[in-house]
N, C-alpha and C positions, 0 to 999 in steps of 0.2 A: 563421473556426470553418465547418467544414462541415454540412451537414444532418445526419449521423449523430453529431457530437458534441451538436447540439444535442437530438436524438431520445432520445440515450444521458441527457442531463442530464434530460429529462422523466420517465424512467423511474428516476431515483435515483441517477442517477452524478452524483459531487463532482469537481472539480477539486482533487485532491491531491498535494501536495508535502511529499517527505522527504529532509530533510538527513540524509547517511548520513555518521557520522563511522567510520573505520577506519584500523588502524594499517599503516604500509608495509611491505611482507614483509623488504625492506633493512635498515631501521631502524626495529624494532618500538616505541619510545621515542615517535615522531613520528607525529601524527596528520593525515591528508591529508580533506577534504571532497569528499562527492560529492551533488549534487543530481537527485534522481528528481523528475518530474512528468507524471502521466497522469491521466486520468478512472478512479474507482473507486468500489465501493460503498463508505459509510460504514454501520456502524461495524468491519466485519469486514477490510476491503482486502484482497481476494483477489488481484487484480492484484500490490501491493506485496508479501503474502506470498511471492508465486511468486517476485518479483524476489530477495528477499534469501533463499530457499531455492537460487535458482540461484548466488548470490552464494556462500554457506558452501560449496556444493559444488564450484563450478569456479574461486574466484579464490583467489588468495593471501594478499591484506588480510584480517585478522579484524577483524569488525564490533566498534567500541567502543561506539556509540550510534546510536539512529535518532528523529530527534523528528519527528513527522507534523502537519503542518497540512492542512485541507480547508477549501473552500468551498462552500455551494451557489450557482451562478450563477443558477440561475431558482428560484425559488418560485412556489407556487399564486397567490400574493398579488400577484406581479407580473406575472405571465403575463395578459393581456386578449383573449380570440378575438374577432376582428373578425365582425360577420356580414355586411357587404356590402363591396364593391370597386367604385369607380369609377374610370375611365379618362377621360381629357381627351386627345384626339389620339393 
């Protein structure tokens, strides 16, 4: 995890995973799964909405169902700031 990911989590971003079911363009009766994962803001999910808008505008597979899960990786109760640091050698 990079420092930018950690700082984004402190500002309210959560790890968001979306399971996207879509119809195959050549065989519309078959469904395919795509997993999308990124840090996004709950509850509006602007990055996920932007990705889905791009999908509908540019890709041939029609969306069937999108399931979204998110997890706060760092919460205020889990974060404890340390006042001092001691180094030996």
